[in-house]
DSSP file (Angstrom, degrees, kcal/mol; ACC not computed):
  #  RESIDUE AA STRUCTURE BP1 BP2  ACC     N-H-->O    O-->H-N    N-H-->O    O-->H-N    TCO  KAPPA ALPHA  PHI   PSI    X-CA   Y-CA   Z-CA
    1    1 A M              0   0    0      0, 0.0     2,-0.2     0, 0.0     5,-0.0   0.000 360.0 360.0 360.0 143.8  -14.9   -5.5   31.3
    2    2 A T    >>  -     0   0    0      1,-0.1     3,-1.3     4,-0.0     4,-0.9  -0.551 360.0-104.9 -91.5 164.7  -16.1   -8.8   30.1
    3    3 A A  T 34 S+     0   0    0      1,-0.3     3,-0.4     2,-0.2    -1,-0.1   0.829 120.7  58.0 -56.9 -33.3  -15.5  -10.1   26.6
    4    4 A A  T 34 S+     0   0    0      1,-0.2    -1,-0.3     3,-0.0     0, 0.0   0.755 112.5  38.3 -71.5 -24.6  -19.2   -9.3   25.8
    5    5 A T  T <4 S+     0   0    0     -3,-1.3    -1,-0.2     2,-0.1    -2,-0.2   0.436  86.8 117.3-108.0  -0.2  -18.8   -5.6   26.6
    6    6 A E     <  -     0   0    0     -4,-0.9     3,-0.0    -3,-0.4    -3,-0.0  -0.407  69.9-116.2 -68.3 142.7  -15.3   -4.9   25.3
    7    7 A T        -     0   0    0     -2,-0.1    -1,-0.1     1,-0.1    -2,-0.1  -0.639  36.2-109.8 -75.6 130.9  -15.0   -2.4   22.5
    8    8 A P        -     0   0    0      0, 0.0     2,-0.3     0, 0.0    -1,-0.1  -0.342  33.3-111.1 -62.5 144.0  -13.8   -4.0   19.3
    9    9 A K        -     0   0    0      1,-0.1     3,-0.0    -3,-0.0    -3,-0.0  -0.598  29.0-120.4 -77.7 132.6  -10.3   -3.0   18.3
   10   10 A T        -     0   0    0     -2,-0.3     2,-0.2     1,-0.1    -1,-0.1  -0.561  31.1-112.3 -71.5 130.4  -10.1   -0.9   15.1
   11   11 A P        -     0   0    0      0, 0.0    65,-2.3     0, 0.0     2,-0.4  -0.473  39.1-157.6 -65.3 130.9   -8.0   -2.6   12.5
   12   12 A M  E     -A   75   0A   0     63,-0.2     2,-0.6    -2,-0.2    63,-0.2  -0.906  16.5-150.8-116.0 137.6   -4.8   -0.6   12.0
   13   13 A E  E     +A   74   0A   0     61,-3.5    61,-2.5    -2,-0.4     2,-0.5  -0.946  21.0 178.4-100.3 120.1   -2.4   -0.4    9.0
   14   14 A I  E     +A   73   0A   0     -2,-0.6   118,-3.7   118,-0.5     2,-0.3  -0.975  17.4 149.5-124.9 115.3    1.0    0.4   10.3
   15   15 A E  E     -AB  72 131A   0     57,-2.5    57,-1.5    -2,-0.5     2,-0.4  -0.954  36.9-147.7-146.3 161.9    3.7    0.6    7.7
   16   16 A R  E     - B   0 130A   0    114,-1.7   114,-2.1    -2,-0.3     2,-0.4  -0.979  19.8-153.1-128.6 145.7    7.0    2.1    6.5
   17   17 A K  E     + B   0 129A   0     -2,-0.4   132,-2.6   112,-0.2   133,-0.9  -0.931  13.8 178.1-126.2 142.1    7.8    2.7    2.8
   18   18 A F  E     -CB 148 128A   0    110,-3.1   110,-2.9    -2,-0.4   130,-0.2  -0.961  31.1-114.6-139.6 153.0   11.2    2.9    1.1
   19   19 A L  E     - B   0 127A   0    128,-2.9   127,-3.1    -2,-0.3     2,-0.5  -0.445  40.5-116.8 -72.8 163.5   12.8    3.3   -2.3
   20   20 A V  E     -C  145   0A   0    106,-1.0   125,-0.2   125,-0.2   106,-0.1  -0.935  21.0-165.4-110.9 126.6   14.7    0.3   -3.5
   21   21 A A        -     0   0    0    123,-2.9     2,-0.3    -2,-0.5   124,-0.2   0.835  66.6 -13.0 -82.0 -35.4   18.4    0.7   -4.0
   22   22 A H  S >  S-     0   0    0    122,-0.9     3,-0.6   124,-0.0    -1,-0.2  -0.949  72.3 -91.5-159.3 175.7   19.1   -2.5   -6.1
   23   23 A D  G >  S+     0   0    0     -2,-0.3     3,-1.9     1,-0.2     4,-0.3   0.218  80.9 113.5 -83.7  13.9   17.7   -5.8   -7.2
   24   24 A G  G >   +     0   0    0      1,-0.3     3,-1.3     2,-0.2    -1,-0.2   0.756  67.0  69.7 -57.7 -24.5   19.1   -7.9   -4.3
   25   25 A W  G X  S+     0   0    0     -3,-0.6     3,-2.4     1,-0.2    -1,-0.3   0.778  80.1  76.3 -62.7 -27.5   15.5   -8.5   -3.1
   26   26 A R  G X  S+     0   0    0     -3,-1.9     3,-0.8     1,-0.3    -1,-0.2   0.731  85.1  63.2 -61.6 -21.7   14.8  -10.7   -6.2
   27   27 A N  G <  S+     0   0    0     -3,-1.3    -1,-0.3    -4,-0.3    -2,-0.2   0.525 106.1  45.6 -77.1  -4.8   16.8  -13.5   -4.5
   28   28 A H  G <  S+     0   0    0     -3,-2.4    78,-2.3    -4,-0.1    -1,-0.2   0.112  76.1 142.4-127.0  21.3   14.3  -13.7   -1.7
   29   29 A V  E <   +D  105   0A   0     -3,-0.8    76,-0.3    76,-0.2     3,-0.1  -0.458  21.8 177.8 -70.2 131.9   10.9  -13.6   -3.5
   30   30 A I  E     -     0   0A   0     74,-3.7     2,-0.3     1,-0.4    75,-0.2   0.794  65.9 -13.5 -98.6 -43.2    8.2  -15.8   -2.0
   31   31 A S  E     -D  104   0A   0     73,-1.1    73,-2.3     2,-0.0    -1,-0.4  -0.953  55.4-146.3-155.3 170.6    5.3  -14.9   -4.3
   32   32 A K  E     +D  103   0A   0     -2,-0.3     2,-0.3    71,-0.2    71,-0.2  -0.994  14.7 177.5-144.0 144.0    4.2  -12.4   -7.0
   33   33 A S  E     -D  102   0A   0     69,-2.3    69,-3.0    -2,-0.3     2,-0.5  -0.996  27.7-123.2-148.2 152.3    0.8  -10.9   -8.0
   34   34 A E  E     -D  101   0A   0     -2,-0.3    21,-2.4    67,-0.2     2,-0.4  -0.818  31.9-168.2 -95.3 132.2   -0.6   -8.4  -10.5
   35   35 A I  E     -DE 100  54A   0     65,-2.9    65,-2.5    -2,-0.5     2,-0.4  -0.967  16.3-178.3-126.3 135.5   -2.6   -5.5   -8.9
   36   36 A S  E     +DE  99  53A   0     17,-1.8    17,-3.1    -2,-0.4     2,-0.3  -0.994  19.8 167.9-123.8 136.4   -4.9   -2.9  -10.4
   37   37 A Q  E     +DE  98  52A   0     61,-2.4    61,-3.1    -2,-0.4     2,-0.3  -0.992  11.1 171.4-149.2 155.1   -6.3   -0.3   -8.1
   38   38 A F  E     - E   0  51A   0     13,-2.5    13,-2.8    -2,-0.3     2,-0.3  -0.975  26.5-114.9-157.7 165.6   -8.2    3.0   -8.2
   39   39 A Y  E     - E   0  50A   0     55,-0.4    55,-3.4    -2,-0.3    11,-0.2  -0.814   6.9-164.3-109.8 145.4   -9.9    5.4   -5.9
   40   40 A L  S    S+     0   0    0      9,-2.8     2,-0.2    -2,-0.3    10,-0.1   0.466  80.4  65.2 -98.8  -7.2  -13.6    6.5   -5.8
   41   41 A T  S    S-     0   0    0      8,-0.7    53,-0.2    53,-0.2    -2,-0.1  -0.711  90.3-100.5-110.6 164.1  -12.7    9.5   -3.7
   42   42 A G    >   -     0   0    0     -2,-0.2     3,-1.1     1,-0.1    -1,-0.1  -0.155  38.6 -94.7 -78.8 175.8  -10.6   12.5   -4.5
   43   43 A K  T 3  S+     0   0    0      1,-0.3    -1,-0.1    -4,-0.1   119,-0.1   0.827 122.3  36.2 -61.1 -36.2   -7.0   13.2   -3.6
   44   44 A D  T 3  S+     0   0    0      2,-0.0     2,-0.4     4,-0.0    -1,-0.3   0.166  92.7 109.8-108.6  18.1   -7.8   15.3   -0.5
   45   45 A Q    <   -     0   0    0     -3,-1.1    -4,-0.1     2,-0.0     0, 0.0  -0.764  59.3-127.9 -96.6 139.8  -10.8   13.4    0.8
   46   46 A F  S    S+     0   0    0     -2,-0.4     2,-0.2     2,-0.1    18,-0.1  -1.000  86.4  36.6-136.5 137.9  -10.7   11.2    3.9
   47   47 A P  S    S-     0   0    0      0, 0.0     2,-0.3     0, 0.0    17,-0.2   0.552  88.6-143.5 -70.8 160.7  -11.5    8.5    4.4
   48   48 A T  E     - F   0  63A   0     15,-2.7    15,-2.0    -2,-0.2     2,-0.5  -0.684   4.5-149.3 -88.8 149.0  -10.3    7.3    1.0
   49   49 A V  E     - F   0  62A   0     -2,-0.3    -9,-2.8    13,-0.2    -8,-0.7  -0.973  20.1-178.0-119.8 116.7  -12.3    4.6   -0.8
   50   50 A R  E     -EF  39  61A   0     11,-3.0    11,-2.9    -2,-0.5     2,-0.4  -0.924  16.3-158.9-119.7 140.0  -10.2    2.3   -2.9
   51   51 A L  E     +EF  38  60A   0    -13,-2.8   -13,-2.5    -2,-0.4     2,-0.3  -0.937  21.1 177.8-111.1 141.1  -11.1   -0.6   -5.2
   52   52 A R  E     -EF  37  59A   0      7,-2.3     7,-2.3    -2,-0.4     2,-0.4  -0.997  22.9-152.7-144.9 143.5   -8.4   -3.2   -6.1
   53   53 A T  E     -EF  36  58A   0    -17,-3.1   -17,-1.8    -2,-0.3     2,-0.5  -0.973   6.6-170.2-113.6 136.6   -8.0   -6.4   -8.0
   54   54 A V  E >  S-EF  35  57A   0      3,-2.3     3,-1.7    -2,-0.4     2,-0.4  -0.951  71.7 -50.7-123.5 108.0   -5.3   -8.8   -7.0
   55   55 A E  T 3  S-     0   0    0    -21,-2.4   -19,-0.1    -2,-0.5   -22,-0.0  -0.524 125.2 -22.0  55.8-117.2   -5.2  -11.4   -9.8
   56   56 A K  T 3  S+     0   0    0     -2,-0.4     2,-0.4    -3,-0.1    27,-0.3   0.035 118.6  97.5-111.3  27.4   -8.9  -12.4  -10.0
   57   57 A Q  E <   -F   54   0A   0     -3,-1.7    -3,-2.3    26,-0.1     2,-0.3  -0.895  60.1-145.8-113.3 145.5  -10.0  -11.3   -6.5
   58   58 A G  E     -FG  53  81A   0     23,-0.9    23,-2.1    -2,-0.4     2,-0.3  -0.854  14.4-174.3-112.2 148.4  -11.7   -7.9   -5.8
   59   59 A F  E     -FG  52  80A   0     -7,-2.3    -7,-2.3    -2,-0.3     2,-0.5  -0.999  16.4-155.5-142.6 141.4  -11.3   -5.8   -2.6
   60   60 A L  E     -FG  51  79A   0     19,-2.7    19,-2.7    -2,-0.3     2,-0.4  -0.974  21.7-172.3-111.4 127.7  -12.9   -2.6   -1.3
   61   61 A T  E     -FG  50  78A   0    -11,-2.9   -11,-3.0    -2,-0.5     2,-0.5  -0.979  14.3-163.9-127.9 135.5  -10.7   -0.7    1.2
   62   62 A I  E     -FG  49  77A   0     15,-2.9    15,-2.5    -2,-0.4     2,-0.4  -0.982  15.7-173.0-117.0 123.9  -11.5    2.3    3.4
   63   63 A K  E     -FG  48  76A   0    -15,-2.0   -15,-2.7    -2,-0.5    13,-0.2  -0.955   7.4-156.4-124.4 137.8   -8.5    4.2    4.8
   64   64 A Y        -     0   0    0     11,-2.3     3,-0.1    -2,-0.4   -18,-0.0  -0.517  38.1 -74.4-102.1 171.2   -8.4    7.0    7.4
   65   65 A K        -     0   0    0     -2,-0.2    10,-0.5     1,-0.1    -1,-0.2  -0.274  58.4 -94.4 -64.0 152.3   -5.8    9.6    8.0
   66   66 A S        -     0   0    0      8,-0.2     8,-0.2     1,-0.1    -1,-0.1  -0.380  21.5-151.1 -66.4 143.9   -2.6    8.6    9.8
   67   67 A I  S    S+     0   0    0      6,-3.5     2,-0.3    -3,-0.1    -1,-0.1   0.394  76.8  63.4 -94.2   1.3   -2.5    9.1   13.6
   68   68 A S        -     0   0    0      3,-0.4     5,-0.2     5,-0.4    -2,-0.1  -0.938  61.0-154.7-129.0 148.0    1.3    9.5   13.6
   69   69 A D  S    S+     0   0    0     -2,-0.3    -1,-0.1     1,-0.1     3,-0.1   0.635  97.8  44.7 -90.0 -15.9    3.7   12.1   12.1
   70   70 A S  S    S+     0   0    0      1,-0.2     2,-0.3    80,-0.0    81,-0.1   0.633 120.4  20.7-104.1 -16.4    6.7    9.7   12.0
   71   71 A I  S    S-     0   0    0     79,-0.1     2,-0.8     2,-0.1    -3,-0.4  -0.977  85.0 -98.7-148.4 153.9    5.1    6.5   10.6
   72   72 A L  E     +A   15   0A   0    -57,-1.5   -57,-2.5    -2,-0.3     2,-0.4  -0.711  53.3 156.4 -80.6 112.7    2.1    5.6    8.6
   73   73 A A  E     +A   14   0A   0     -2,-0.8    -6,-3.5    -5,-0.2    -5,-0.4  -0.930  12.6 142.2-140.8 110.8   -0.5    4.4   11.1
   74   74 A R  E     -A   13   0A   0    -61,-2.5   -61,-3.5    -2,-0.4     2,-0.2  -0.980  53.2 -92.5-149.9 158.3   -4.2    4.5   10.3
   75   75 A A  E     -A   12   0A   0    -10,-0.5   -11,-2.3    -2,-0.3     2,-0.4  -0.532  45.1-177.0 -69.7 136.8   -7.5    2.7   10.6
   76   76 A E  E     -G   63   0A   0    -65,-2.3     2,-0.4    -2,-0.2   -13,-0.2  -0.995  14.5-170.6-142.8 132.4   -8.1    0.5    7.6
   77   77 A F  E     -G   62   0A   0    -15,-2.5   -15,-2.9    -2,-0.4     2,-0.4  -0.991  10.5-174.9-123.4 127.0  -11.1   -1.7    6.7
   78   78 A E  E     -G   61   0A   0     -2,-0.4     2,-0.4   -17,-0.2   -17,-0.2  -0.977   2.4-176.2-128.9 138.6  -10.9   -4.1    3.8
   79   79 A Y  E     -G   60   0A   0    -19,-2.7   -19,-2.7    -2,-0.4     2,-0.3  -0.984  28.1-118.8-133.3 140.0  -13.6   -6.3    2.4
   80   80 A A  E     +G   59   0A   0     -2,-0.4   -21,-0.3   -21,-0.2   -23,-0.0  -0.616  38.4 176.5 -73.3 135.4  -13.7   -8.9   -0.4
   81   81 A V  E     -G   58   0A   0    -23,-2.1   -23,-0.9    -2,-0.3     5,-0.1  -0.920  41.5 -76.3-134.1 160.5  -16.0   -7.9   -3.2
   82   82 A P    >>  -     0   0    0      0, 0.0     4,-1.5     0, 0.0     3,-0.6  -0.356  35.5-133.9 -60.9 134.6  -16.7   -9.6   -6.6
   83   83 A Y  H 3> S+     0   0    0    -27,-0.3     4,-2.4     1,-0.2     3,-0.2   0.893 106.2  56.9 -51.8 -45.0  -13.9   -9.1   -9.1
   84   84 A E  H 3> S+     0   0    0      1,-0.2     4,-2.3     2,-0.2    -1,-0.2   0.851 102.0  55.4 -60.9 -35.6  -16.5   -8.2  -11.8
   85   85 A D  H <> S+     0   0    0     -3,-0.6     4,-1.2     2,-0.2    -1,-0.2   0.893 108.8  47.5 -64.8 -39.2  -17.9   -5.4   -9.6
   86   86 A V  H >X S+     0   0    0     -4,-1.5     4,-0.8    -3,-0.2     3,-0.5   0.945 111.8  49.9 -65.7 -47.6  -14.4   -3.8   -9.3
   87   87 A E  H >< S+     0   0    0     -4,-2.4     3,-0.8     1,-0.2    -2,-0.2   0.891 108.7  52.7 -57.5 -42.0  -13.8   -4.2  -13.1
   88   88 A Q  H 3< S+     0   0    0     -4,-2.3    -1,-0.2     1,-0.2    -2,-0.2   0.794 110.3  48.0 -67.0 -28.1  -17.2   -2.5  -13.9
   89   89 A Q  H X< S+     0   0    0     -4,-1.2     3,-1.9    -3,-0.5    -1,-0.2   0.537  82.8  94.9 -90.9  -6.5  -16.4    0.5  -11.7
   90   90 A M  G X< S+     0   0    0     -3,-0.8     3,-1.9    -4,-0.8    -1,-0.2   0.864  79.1  58.0 -54.9 -39.4  -12.9    1.1  -13.1
   91   91 A P  G 3  S+     0   0    0      0, 0.0    -1,-0.3     0, 0.0    -2,-0.1   0.686 100.6  60.0 -64.4 -14.5  -14.2    3.7  -15.6
   92   92 A L  G <  S+     0   0    0     -3,-1.9    -2,-0.2    -4,-0.1    -3,-0.1   0.331  78.1 139.3 -91.4   6.0  -15.6    5.7  -12.6
   93   93 A A    <   -     0   0    0     -3,-1.9     2,-0.8    -4,-0.1   -53,-0.2  -0.187  52.5-138.4 -55.7 138.2  -12.1    6.1  -11.1
   94   94 A S  S    S-     0   0    0    -55,-3.4   -55,-0.4   -53,-0.2     2,-0.2  -0.892  80.5  -6.1 -94.4 106.2  -11.2    9.4   -9.5
   95   95 A G  S    S-     0   0    0     -2,-0.8    67,-0.2   -57,-0.1     2,-0.1  -0.510 112.7 -30.7  96.5-174.9   -7.7    9.8  -10.8
   96   96 A A        -     0   0    0     65,-3.8     2,-0.4    -2,-0.2   -57,-0.3  -0.432  59.9-112.9 -79.9 150.8   -5.5    7.3  -12.7
   97   97 A V        -     0   0    0     -2,-0.1     2,-0.5   -59,-0.1   -59,-0.2  -0.717  31.0-139.1 -78.8 131.9   -5.7    3.6  -12.3
   98   98 A I  E     -D   37   0A   0    -61,-3.1   -61,-2.4    -2,-0.4     2,-0.4  -0.812  19.3-173.7 -94.5 130.8   -2.6    2.2  -10.7
   99   99 A R  E     +DH  36 120A   0     21,-1.9    20,-3.4    -2,-0.5    21,-1.8  -0.993  17.6 150.6-124.2 131.8   -1.1   -1.1  -12.2
  100  100 A K  E     -DH  35 118A   0    -65,-2.5   -65,-2.9    -2,-0.4     2,-0.5  -0.984  43.2-121.9-153.8 159.8    1.8   -2.8  -10.5
  101  101 A T  E     -DH  34 117A   0     16,-2.4    16,-2.6    -2,-0.3     2,-0.5  -0.945  29.6-154.9-104.6 127.4    3.4   -6.1   -9.8
  102  102 A R  E     -DH  33 116A   0    -69,-3.0   -69,-2.3    -2,-0.5     2,-0.5  -0.890   6.5-165.7-108.2 130.8    3.7   -6.9   -6.1
  103  103 A F  E     -DH  32 115A   0     12,-2.7    12,-2.7    -2,-0.5     2,-0.6  -0.958  15.4-141.9-114.2 130.0    6.4   -9.3   -4.8
  104  104 A Q  E     -DH  31 114A   0    -73,-2.3   -74,-3.7    -2,-0.5   -73,-1.1  -0.825  30.3-173.1 -86.8 125.1    6.3  -10.8   -1.3
  105  105 A V  E     -DH  29 113A   0      8,-3.0     8,-3.5    -2,-0.6     2,-0.5  -0.969  22.9-129.6-129.3 134.1    9.9  -10.8   -0.2
  106  106 A E  E     - H   0 112A   0    -78,-2.3     6,-0.2    -2,-0.4     5,-0.1  -0.718  25.8-146.8 -84.3 127.1   11.5  -12.3    2.9
  107  107 A G    >   -     0   0    0      4,-3.4     3,-2.0    -2,-0.5    -1,-0.0  -0.280  32.4 -93.5 -84.3 175.0   13.8   -9.9    4.8
  108  108 A P  T 3  S+     0   0    0      0, 0.0    -1,-0.1     0, 0.0    -2,-0.0   0.759 128.4  47.8 -62.9 -24.6   16.9  -10.8    6.7
  109  109 A D  T 3  S-     0   0    0     31,-0.4     3,-0.1     2,-0.1    -2,-0.0   0.156 123.0-105.2-100.7  18.6   14.9  -11.1   10.0
  110  110 A K  S <  S+     0   0    0     -3,-2.0     2,-0.1     1,-0.3    -4,-0.0   0.469  76.4 139.5  72.6   4.2   12.2  -13.3    8.2
  111  111 A K        -     0   0    0     29,-0.1    -4,-3.4    -5,-0.1     2,-0.5  -0.503  56.2-114.9 -73.3 150.6    9.8  -10.4    8.2
  112  112 A I  E     -H  106   0A   0     -6,-0.2    19,-0.5    19,-0.2     2,-0.3  -0.773  30.6-168.0 -94.1 127.8    7.8  -10.1    5.0
  113  113 A W  E     -HI 105 130A   0     -8,-3.5    -8,-3.0    -2,-0.5     2,-0.5  -0.773  14.9-139.4-105.7 153.9    8.3   -7.1    2.7
  114  114 A E  E     -HI 104 129A   0     15,-2.6    15,-2.5    -2,-0.3     2,-0.6  -0.980  15.6-167.2-113.1 121.3    6.1   -6.0   -0.3
  115  115 A V  E     -HI 103 128A   0    -12,-2.7   -12,-2.7    -2,-0.5     2,-0.5  -0.948   6.9-163.3-109.8 120.8    8.1   -4.8   -3.3
  116  116 A D  E     -HI 102 127A   0     11,-3.1    11,-2.1    -2,-0.6     2,-0.6  -0.891  10.8-165.0-108.5 129.0    5.9   -3.0   -5.9
  117  117 A I  E     -HI 101 126A   0    -16,-2.6   -16,-2.4    -2,-0.5     9,-0.2  -0.960  23.7-141.1-109.7 115.1    7.1   -2.4   -9.4
  118  118 A F  E     +H  100   0A   0      7,-2.8     6,-2.6    -2,-0.6   -18,-0.3  -0.519  28.5 173.7 -81.9 140.1    4.7    0.2  -11.0
  119  119 A V  E     +     0   0A   0    -20,-3.4   -19,-0.2     1,-0.5     4,-0.2   0.709  60.8  61.3-107.5 -41.4    3.5    0.0  -14.6
  120  120 A E  E    S-H   99   0A   0    -21,-1.8   -21,-1.9     2,-0.2    -1,-0.5  -0.981 108.7  -1.3-139.4 148.6    1.0    2.8  -14.5
  121  121 A P  S    S+     0   0    0      0, 0.0     2,-0.6     0, 0.0    -1,-0.1  -0.987 139.6  26.7 -83.2  -9.5    0.7    5.7  -14.1
  122  122 A I  S >  S-     0   0    0      3,-0.1     3,-1.1     0, 0.0    -2,-0.2  -0.903  85.5-140.2-118.3 104.0    4.5    6.0  -13.3
  123  123 A R  T 3  S+     0   0    0     -2,-0.6    -4,-0.2     1,-0.2     3,-0.1  -0.336  74.7   5.7 -69.2 138.1    6.4    3.2  -15.1
  124  124 A D  T 3  S+     0   0    0     -6,-2.6     2,-0.3     1,-0.3    -1,-0.2   0.526  78.9 147.4  71.8  10.5    9.3    1.5  -13.3
  125  125 A L    <   -     0   0    0     -3,-1.1    -7,-2.8    -7,-0.3     2,-0.5  -0.638  32.1-159.8 -69.4 132.7    8.9    3.1   -9.9
  126  126 A V  E     + I   0 117A   0     -2,-0.3  -106,-1.0    -9,-0.2     2,-0.3  -0.974  15.3 171.9-123.4 120.3   10.0    0.5   -7.3
  127  127 A L  E     -BI  19 116A   0    -11,-2.1   -11,-3.1    -2,-0.5     2,-0.4  -0.942  15.9-157.3-126.6 148.4    8.9    0.8   -3.7
  128  128 A A  E     -BI  18 115A   0   -110,-2.9  -110,-3.1    -2,-0.3     2,-0.3  -0.971  13.8-180.0-122.5 140.0    9.2   -1.5   -0.8
  129  129 A E  E     -BI  17 114A   0    -15,-2.5   -15,-2.6    -2,-0.4     2,-0.4  -0.982  14.2-155.9-138.7 154.1    7.0   -1.4    2.3
  130  130 A I  E     -BI  16 113A   0   -114,-2.1  -114,-1.7    -2,-0.3     2,-0.5  -0.993  13.5-141.0-127.4 133.3    6.8   -3.4    5.5
  131  131 A E  E     -B   15   0A   0    -19,-0.5     2,-0.3    -2,-0.4  -116,-0.3  -0.808  23.3-160.0 -94.2 134.6    3.7   -3.7    7.6
  132  132 A L        -     0   0    0   -118,-3.7  -118,-0.5    -2,-0.5     3,-0.1  -0.743  25.2-135.8-115.1 159.8    4.3   -3.6   11.4
  133  133 A D  S    S+     0   0    0     -2,-0.3     2,-0.3     1,-0.2    -1,-0.1   0.687  90.2  13.1 -86.0 -21.0    2.3   -4.8   14.4
  134  134 A S  S >  S-     0   0    0   -120,-0.1     3,-1.3     1,-0.1    -1,-0.2  -0.978  77.0-110.2-151.5 161.6    3.0   -1.6   16.4
  135  135 A I  T 3  S+     0   0    0     -2,-0.3    -1,-0.1     1,-0.3   -63,-0.0   0.836 118.5  44.6 -62.7 -34.1    4.4    1.9   15.8
  136  136 A D  T 3  S+     0   0    0      2,-0.0    -1,-0.3    -3,-0.0     2,-0.1   0.300  82.0 128.9 -97.3  10.6    7.6    1.2   17.8
  137  137 A E    <   -     0   0    0     -3,-1.3     2,-0.2     1,-0.0    -5,-0.0  -0.422  46.7-148.3 -66.2 138.9    8.3   -2.3   16.2
  138  138 A T        -     0   0    0     -2,-0.1     2,-0.3     2,-0.0    -1,-0.0  -0.643  15.4-175.2-103.8 164.7   11.8   -2.6   14.9
  139  139 A F        -     0   0    0     -2,-0.2    -7,-0.0    -7,-0.0     0, 0.0  -0.977  33.8-106.3-153.8 161.3   13.1   -4.6   12.0
  140  140 A D        -     0   0    0     -2,-0.3   -31,-0.4     1,-0.0   -29,-0.1  -0.823  41.4-133.3 -91.6 106.8   16.4   -5.5   10.3
  141  141 A P        -     0   0    0      0, 0.0    -1,-0.0     0, 0.0    -2,-0.0  -0.404  18.7-121.6 -67.9 130.5   16.5   -3.4    7.1
  142  142 A P    >   -     0   0    0      0, 0.0     3,-1.6     0, 0.0   -35,-0.1  -0.307  20.9-116.7 -64.7 154.5   17.6   -5.4    4.1
  143  143 A D  T 3  S+     0   0    0      1,-0.3  -119,-0.1  -119,-0.1  -118,-0.0   0.644 111.0  65.4 -69.8 -12.8   20.7   -4.2    2.2
  144  144 A W  T 3  S+     0   0    0   -123,-0.1  -123,-2.9  -121,-0.1  -122,-0.9   0.486  77.3 110.5 -87.6  -2.7   18.6   -3.5   -0.9
  145  145 A L  E <   -C   20   0A   0     -3,-1.6  -125,-0.2  -125,-0.2     3,-0.1  -0.483  47.4-170.5 -72.7 142.0   16.6   -0.7    0.8
  146  146 A G  E     -     0   0A   0   -127,-3.1    -1,-0.1     1,-0.3  -126,-0.1  -0.051  47.4 -21.6-104.0-148.4   17.1    2.8   -0.3
  147  147 A K  E     -     0   0A   0   -129,-0.1  -128,-2.9     1,-0.1     2,-0.3  -0.300  68.0-113.5 -63.1 140.3   15.9    6.1    1.2
  148  148 A E  E     +C   18   0A   0   -130,-0.2  -130,-0.3     1,-0.1    -1,-0.1  -0.609  35.2 173.8 -75.0 133.9   12.8    6.0    3.5
  149  149 A V    >   +     0   0    0   -132,-2.6     3,-1.3    -2,-0.3     6,-0.3   0.074  37.2 121.4-128.1  21.6    9.8    7.8    1.9
  150  150 A T  T 3  S+     0   0    0   -133,-0.9  -132,-0.1     1,-0.3    -1,-0.1   0.903  83.7  38.9 -53.6 -44.9    7.1    7.0    4.4
  151  151 A Q  T 3  S+     0   0    0   -134,-0.1     2,-1.1   -81,-0.1    -1,-0.3   0.422  91.3  96.4 -91.6   2.0    6.4   10.6    5.2
  152  152 A N    X   -     0   0    0     -3,-1.3     3,-2.3     1,-0.2     4,-0.2  -0.798  61.0-161.8 -91.6 100.8    6.8   11.8    1.6
  153  153 A H  G >  S+     0   0    0     -2,-1.1     3,-2.1     1,-0.3     6,-0.4   0.724  80.6  76.5 -57.1 -24.9    3.2   11.9    0.5
  154  154 A N  G 3  S+     0   0    0      1,-0.3    -1,-0.3     5,-0.1    -3,-0.0   0.744  93.2  53.3 -60.2 -22.0    4.3   11.9   -3.2
  155  155 A Y  G <  S+     0   0    0     -3,-2.3    -1,-0.3    -6,-0.3    -2,-0.2   0.365  84.0 110.0 -95.7   4.2    5.0    8.2   -2.9
  156  156 A S  S <> S-     0   0    0     -3,-2.1     4,-2.5    -4,-0.2     5,-0.2  -0.498  78.1-123.2 -75.2 150.8    1.6    7.3   -1.5
  157  157 A N  H  > S+     0   0    0      1,-0.2     4,-1.5     2,-0.2    -1,-0.1   0.878 113.3  57.0 -59.9 -36.8   -0.6    5.3   -3.8
  158  158 A L  H  > S+     0   0    0      1,-0.2     4,-0.6     2,-0.2     3,-0.4   0.948 109.1  43.9 -60.0 -49.0   -3.2    8.0   -3.5
  159  159 A A  H >4 S+     0   0    0     -6,-0.4     3,-1.1     1,-0.2    -2,-0.2   0.883 110.2  56.0 -64.9 -37.9   -0.8   10.7   -4.7
  160  160 A L  H 3< S+     0   0    0     -4,-2.5    -1,-0.2     1,-0.3    -2,-0.2   0.787 101.4  58.1 -64.5 -25.4    0.4    8.4   -7.5
  161  161 A S  H 3< S+     0   0    0     -4,-1.5   -65,-3.8    -3,-0.4    -1,-0.3   0.701 113.3  39.6 -75.0 -20.0   -3.2    8.1   -8.7
  162  162 A F  S << S-     0   0    0     -3,-1.1    -1,-0.3    -4,-0.6    -2,-0.1  -0.561  90.5-170.1-124.1  64.2   -3.3   11.9   -9.1
  163  163 A P        -     0   0    0      0, 0.0     2,-0.1     0, 0.0    -3,-0.1  -0.287  11.1-147.3 -67.9 140.4    0.2   12.6  -10.5
  164  164 A A        -     0   0    0     -5,-0.1     4,-0.1     1,-0.1     0, 0.0  -0.304  41.3 -90.5 -85.3 179.8    1.5   16.1  -10.8
  165  165 A S  S    S+     0   0    0      1,-0.3    -1,-0.1    -2,-0.1     0, 0.0   0.884 125.0  12.2 -64.0 -36.6    3.8   17.0  -13.7
  166  166 A D  S >  S-     0   0    0      1,-0.1     3,-1.3     0, 0.0    -1,-0.3  -0.742  75.0-179.1-137.5  89.1    6.8   16.1  -11.5
  167  167 A P  T 3  S+     0   0    0      0, 0.0    -2,-0.1     0, 0.0    -1,-0.1   0.601  74.7  60.6 -69.2 -10.6    5.4   14.2   -8.4
  168  168 A F  T 3         0   0    0      1,-0.2   -13,-0.0    -4,-0.1   -14,-0.0   0.150 360.0 360.0-108.4  20.7    8.8   13.7   -6.8
  169  169 A K    <         0   0    0     -3,-1.3    -1,-0.2   -15,-0.0     0, 0.0   0.452 360.0 360.0 -76.0 360.0    9.9   17.4   -6.3
């Protein structure tokens, strides 16, 4: 195949998610941002359509179901949109608006982790995730990582937007 006839590669989000055992990650923070996000689709609809603000930037993200049972690996398309457009649609959210502070943190092998401290709808939940280039990519887990919750759907942002009375049972 020539470059002109090659099928474009679908952008993939490949990640693993963990609880955070202690605050040791705070010594390795690179940056911090405030995030608000919400869904325009329901809890069980795919693809999901999410709107997000990161500081004063807006984003529209479309996410498909994971193609793996052991790791989160799914097609994801993200587009910059006007911040004001996201703000105006917030009252139309399907489910709760999620508010969190995200910290970019350097791991022991120099890979970048995202540590989220949630403010709404579940205050003080702390999750760490790492985005990978492939399903079989390895990494050196930082000592502050707790239990892996990648496959526990209750810890997905989508599920957190539609909280049950006790979402972590």
